[in-house]
Structure formats: structure tokens, C-alpha cells
N, C-alpha and C positions, 0 to 999 in steps of 0.2 A: 516788061515784065510782071507774068499773068503764073500766076497759081494755083494750078491744075495738081487733081486730088492723085495722086498714087492706088490704081487699086491693090488689095491684098485678100490674102487668103488664112482662117486661121487657117494650123494644123496640130494637133494631137500626138502629144511622146508617150506612150510607154514607157517604162525607165526600172533599170532592177534595182538602182539605189540613189536615191535624193542628193546624194552629195558626184553628183555626176550634168545638176545643171549649169555649173557656171562655163563649160564646154556650145552647151548650147544657145546661149549667148550671142552669137559670131555669127548667125543664122539668121537672126531675127528679132519683134524683142518680144519677151515673156509678156503676158502677162496676165498668166494663175501657173500654180504649185499645187498640187496637190500631197501632201507627205501618202499625210490615208490609204492613197488608192496606186501612185504614185508613179503622176501625170503630169506631164508640163504641157501649159499653153502657149502657143508660137508663133507671132502675126510675120509670115514675111512677102514681099510683094508675090502676087500670081502673074507676072509673066515669067519668070523660072524657077514656080513653083513644085516644078518636076523634079528635075536638077538636084533640087534642096530633098528631097525625100531621097533618094536615090543615092544622098549622100551620108543624110543622115541616119536611114537604114546598114551602114551599113559600119556603123559604132558596135561594139558589142554590150554597151553596159541597154544600149533600144531594143523591148522587147517584141512594138510595134508604134507603126505608125498612121492615124489614119485621119484624111483629109475634110475638111465643111465640105459640104454639098452648097449651104448656103447663095454662091454667086451660078449656082444650074437650078436654082427655085425659080417657081414661076412666080412671084409677090401678087398676085391679083389674081387670091383666090378663089374671091369672097363668092362665084359662080357654082362653081363646082359644089358646094355639099350642098346646095340647091338642086340643080339638077339631077343628082343620086341622087339626093332626097327623094322627086321630083318623079325619077323613074316606077323607084319601088310602088311605090303610090301603086302608081299607073297599073301595076302587074299585078295589081289584086294582096301588097300589105299587107291595107287595110281590106280586113272585111265585116262590114257594117250590117 
């Protein structure tokens, strides 16, 4: 039996009252609770994230649910910044 990493995704849930956090524990692992800004950071399995978001949105105490864009972001952005910089420079961004 080999260990396999389960793909996970972060969901940020804005709530009306902090006392409802206990009800969100059944959906995944709570990683952060902001009492001042009234939101909860929750990690869930990536395979069924859409169904979980729809279930969470049905609760009356939930204001808004935001999914993390982390899996869709291209991690190789090191050359992108340089290309944009040099394109602006070649177009006449530097007037010497």
C-alpha cells in the first residue's frame, strides 16, 4: 500500500455569526477562523468541491463562499514578468 496525496482546495466562507463554525466542521478541515472579518478557511477534497460549495451556500448563516484559485494558477511565472518588462521597453517605454 502506497501513500498518495489527496488533492485539496481551500474554501473561504463568510458567515454572519462565529458560533456557526461548528456546523462547517463536517465538510472538511478548518484551518483558520477570523473573528474580526467573520470568515472561515476550510480545506476540502478537490474532487467534490463544487457539490460542497452548493451545500454550504444553502445555509442561512453563510454570506458568501470563495474558492481558492490555487490549482488553476500556472506556477511557472518567472519568465512572464521579464517578457512584459522587455515588451514595454521595446515599445518605447524608455525615452533616452
